[in-house]
Each structure stands twice: as structure tokens, then as C-alpha cells.
N, C-alpha and C positions, 0 to 999 in steps of 0.2 A: 236519437235521430239517426236514420239510416240514409246514406247517400249512395245512390247507384251510379257507378262509373260507366258511362256509355261508350267511352273510347277504349277499344281493346289494347292490351299491352302484352308483351312477351317476356316471360321470366327467363333469366339467364342463370347459368350454373353459379352457385355461390349465394351470398346474401344479397337480397334485393330489398332496399329500404324505401318505404313510401311515407310521405308526409302530407298531412291534411291541415290546411290553414283556414280558420274562420276569421273574417274581417268585415267591417262595415255592415253589421247586422241591421237590417231594416233601414239602411241608409243613414244610420246615426253616427258613423265614424268609429274611432277606436273605443273599446269598452274600458271599464275601470281596472281590469286585471289582464295585462298582456301575457302573463305567464301561462295561461291556459288556452291560448289561441291556437297553439300548434300541437299536433299529436303525431308521433312516428311509430310505424310498425315495420317489422322485418319479416320477410318470407324467404325461406331457403327451399327451393324446389328439389324434388327427386328427379334426377336426370337418368333416363334409361341408358344402359350400355349399348353401344352400336350393335345392331343385329340381334338383340336379345329378345327372346320369347320365353315367358315363364309358363311351364306346364304344371297344372294342378290336377291330380288324380283323386277323385272323391269316391269312397266306398259308400254305396247306398242300396236301397231295396224298397220295393213297394210295401213290404211287410213291416218296415221299420217306422215306428211311430214318431221318431224325432227327425227323420230324414227330410221332411219338408224344409227344415232349416238349411240343409245342404243345397237343396234346389234353389232356395231364395238367394243365398249368398253366391252361389255359382253364377246365377243369372245376373246378379248385381255386378259382379266382377267382370263378366263378359261385356256388359253394357258400358261400364265406366272405363275399362282399360282395353277396349277393342284395339287389336293390333299388337298388343304386348302380352295378352293373357290367353292361354289355351286351356280350356276346361274340359275334363274328361270324367264322365260319370260311369264308374265301374259298378255294375249292378250285381247283386247277390241274391240268389234264391228267388228269382222272379223271371218272367218271360224274356227279359232283356239281358240275362246273364250270358257272358262269354266265359266258358268254363276255365280256360287256362288263365285268362286275365284275372278272373275272380279269385282263383286259388292263390295266385301270386300276391295279389293285393291283400287278401285276407291274412296272409302270413305276416304282413308288416303293420297291421293295425289291430287295436284292441277292442274295437266296437264300431258301431254304425250310428250316425254318419261320422266319418273321419276322412282326413285329406292328407295327401303327400304333395308338397310343393317342391318341384325339381328333385323329387325323390329324397327330400330331407325328412327328418323325423315326423311322426304322426302329429297332426293338430286337429282341432275342431274347425269346422267350416267357418265359424264366426271369426276365426283368426286368419282367414285367407288374405285379407288386405295387408295387414302388417307384414306377413311373410312375403307376399308379393313385392311390396315396396323395398324390402331388403334384397330379394333375389334379382329384381329387374336391374339393379345397379351392377351386378356381377357380370363381367365380360364373358361371352361364350367362347369356348375353345374353337368353335367353327361356326361359320354362317351356313345355314341350311336353306335351300330353296326347294319347295315342293312343286311337282308338276303332275298332271293327270290328263288322260284322255278317256272318253267314254263312248262306247258303241251302243247306241240305243236299240239296234237290232239284235245283237248277240247279248246285250246287257253285260258286257265285259268292261270292267274299269281297270285301266293300267296306270299305276302310280310310280313316280320316280322321285328320288331324293338326291339332290346334289349338295355335297358338303365341300366347303372351302376352308381349310384350316387357317386359324388366325394366330396360333402360337404353337410352340413345341409342346407335346403332351407326353406324359409318362403314366403308364398304367393301362388298364383294360377299358377302352372306350368302344361302345357299340351304338348302332343306330336302331331305334325301334320306331316303326311306322304305325300310327294309330288312326283308324277311321272312326269318326263320330257322326252322329245324326241328331238333328233337332226335330222338334215337333212330332215325336214318336207317340203313336196311340195304339190301343188294342182293345179287345172286347172281352169282358168277363171279370170276375171278382179279383183274379190275380193281377189285374192291371189297375185296380183301385189302390189309392195311396193311403196307408194308415196315417193318422193325423192326431198327434197328442196336443196340437194347438187348437183343436176344434172348440167352438163356442168360447173362444178367448180364455181357455183353461190355463194357458201358459204365457199369456201376453201376446202382443202383436208379432206376426211373422209373415210379412209380405202378402197378406190377404188370406192365408191359410186359417187365421183365427176366425174368419167369418164363414168357414166351410164346415162340413160335418166330418164325422169319423166312421168309416173311411171316406175319403173323397172319391166319389164315383168315377169309374173309368170313363164315363161320358164327359167328364170335365177335365180329365188329366191329359196334358201334353208334356212329354218328357224331353228335356233338352240335354245336349252334350253327351248323348248315350254312346258309350263305346260299343262298336260293332265288330272290330277285329283289331288285333295287335300282331304285327309280324316283324321279324321272324320269331321273337319271343319277348317276354316281359324283361 
């Protein structure tokens, strides 16, 4: 039996214990075995560190037959952890490639798709959530606030980043500003996505299993696309 809790509750840091009690079933009073009337479950939530944003850079490409997996997991993370997860799709050998970013990313990964969470060692995109949950609890050295102004006439975008240090730091810390774009489309075969999941050949993958190989550019909308990184990787 599934019981839906209609009253919302807020989890607090630490162990939260919930008890469910069944009594007076069908108005018949106590049953013959009181030992199984109560069940308890404990939930220990993941509490994000103050001011923490986790950055995930994913190496991908339209030519890469397994890269639909990266797109699916990146979209899922962005939707589930909005406000704590910053996804960046770093494209390789396709029309969305940013040369400097692609070269630096490629030097740190062994294949595509692969991801770096907070510039930690390479992982598969399917491992994004576990790595995110670990990193989101790590306090940032600084709180960063982004600002931007856009002149629609000159089409000039001015971006600013303010950093407020939260602790003493030792070592070489730098700021990198990345601009990303969602819903990117293009025309031509180089914009079509190679798809190893076509016709359910490799199991379900966020709808890509129901599409062909390649997925036509007329159907593809690319998210989290890295457009520029300044001053450097």
C-alpha cells in the first residue's frame, strides 16, 4: 500500500526519522499483532554548502554516437538541481566547437562523452549525480555574483563577476567566465546527432531510443552549449 503525504515537510540537517502507524483498520479496533503496526524510516538529506554552485563540463560532439547520454544526463541534472548545478557542454569537432576550450578539455579526458565536475577527475555523464552530491557539500572559497548588461543595438554584452572571499586561500586561484547557450540549432548534416541508442539498440536513453541514427538536425536542440571561456581554461 502506498500512502501519499499531502502535507509538505522540511528536512533538516542530520537524521530525520519518520514513523507511520496503522490503527483501527476498517473501524475494527486493535488487530491481533500490535508489533507490526508501526514502521520507522530515516532520511539524511544532502545539505548544500552556502553559496555553492557545482560546475560540470562535459565533452561532447554531434559525431559521437554515445553523446546522447551526456545530453540526457546534463538536462536531467539542470532540471533537478536548478540553482546548484551549472552544466557546460564543450563541443568537439562540430559547428559548436570553441577551439581553445575544446583543446583544453580534450587534454583532460580519454573519450566522449566524459565530464569534469568542479575540475575533478574524468567521469561518465551517468555518474554526474553522485559526484554533484559530493561536491555540493564542499564550501566554496568565494561567493561569486554574476552581472551582465546587453545593448540590443550594438549587440555588445558586458559581463562582470564579483568575488567575495570566504576563507584564506593558498595556491593559484583564478576566475574563468563561461557563457553558455540553450536551444542551439543549425542546418546541415554536421548538426545532426549520431545516436547509438537508435531503435532501442542500447536500451532507454531519455527518448533517443525512439529516434533514428543520426538524429536529424531538424529535431536537435542543443543545451548548455559553451560559447566562450575567458580569460582562459
